[in-house]
N, C-alpha and C positions, 0 to 999 in steps of 0.2 A: 493515597488513593486507597480505597476500601477494596475490601479482600474481592467484595460481591459482583464492584467494577473490574476489575482484575481478572476475574472467573468468565464474566464476560466476555471481555476482550478475547481471552487463549479460545473459548467456544467460538465468538466470531471469526478468528482466522484459521481454527481449522476448519470451519463451513467454507471459509474464501477459499483455501488450498483444493480441497475436494472440488471446488465449483471450477476453480482454474483447471484442475487435473479434466474434467471429464471437458473443456475448453480446448485441452491438447496445449495447455501450457507446461512447461518444464520448471519443473520450481528447484532454481540453485541453492539461496540462502532462505533461511527464515529468520526473523530478527536481526539483521547483519546491524551491528554497534561499531562506531568510530568515535574520535573522538567530538565530532559535529551532532552525532545523534544516533539515530535510527531510524530505519526502516523494516516495516513488516515483511516483503516477504518480496525478493529478483528471483525473477524468471525471465527465461526465454518464451518469446511466443512467435514461435518460427523462426526468423534468422533477427529479429528485434530483443534486445534486451529490457527488460522491463520493470521498471519500479514499482513494488505495487504499495501501498497506504491502505489499511484494512480500516475501517470506522462502523461500531456496533451500535447497536440502543434497541432498546427494550421497548420503547415508546418515543413515539414522534415528536411529545413534548416541548423539546426544545429545539424541534427543526430535524431535518435530515441528515441522517450521518458524512452524506458528504460533503452538508456544508461546515463542516468542523476543518475540514483540510483549507483552512485562509490562505493569506497571501505570506503570514509570517510562517505558517507551518511547509507552505512549498519550496519557500527562502533553505529551511534546514533539512530539508527533503534533497533538494537540490546539492547544499554540501554535500552531503552524504552520499548523493551518487556519486558524484566528482571525485571523492575520496575511494569510493569503491573502483571505477571503472580506472584513474591512477592506478590502485595500487595492483591492480590486474593487466594494464596496459589493455585496457579494450578501447582505446580512443576512436579505433578506425570500424565501431561495430554501431547500427545506431540505437539508436535506446528513444524512451518514451517514459508517460509517468503516470500509471495507470491508478484509480482509485476502487475498492470495492464496499460497497455499504451493503450491509447487512444489518435486517431489522428483525427481530427474535421476540415473537409475542405469541400468545396461547392461541391464535391460529395457525402458527407455524412459522417455516422463516422466509423472508424473501431476503434474496440475494441480488443485485444490482451492478453491473461495471461497466466502471465509465474510460473507457481507451481514452487515451490524449487528454487525462483530464486537464493539464495544466503542460506550460511551457518551461523548460529549464529555466530559475531566475534569471535575469538578463543580469542580477548582480555579480554571478560565477559563468556566464559563457563570453 
């Protein structure tokens, strides 16, 4: 992964966190990592535990940022989420998966929140 892409991703995550805080999300953790992978942001939206994948693009040439969260990525995020839930004994808490799409261009930044972007992968429920 190039330094430019890593820098763009970190910038996008920062933009996403600021955006989510304005929407009253309580950020619990950033870049939660376990043996199954990583989830960008774990937050609470009111009483719902929310696992958030952030996708940042500087161009829409290869499609909208949220399109990258394909079935394979959803399976991986599901495994990470279940690990977090089990590790922290949060089985009784409502949970969902959101995607924040960040588009950064010369014209400025555009942020889109997709709530309930996907369901827990049926392979793990």
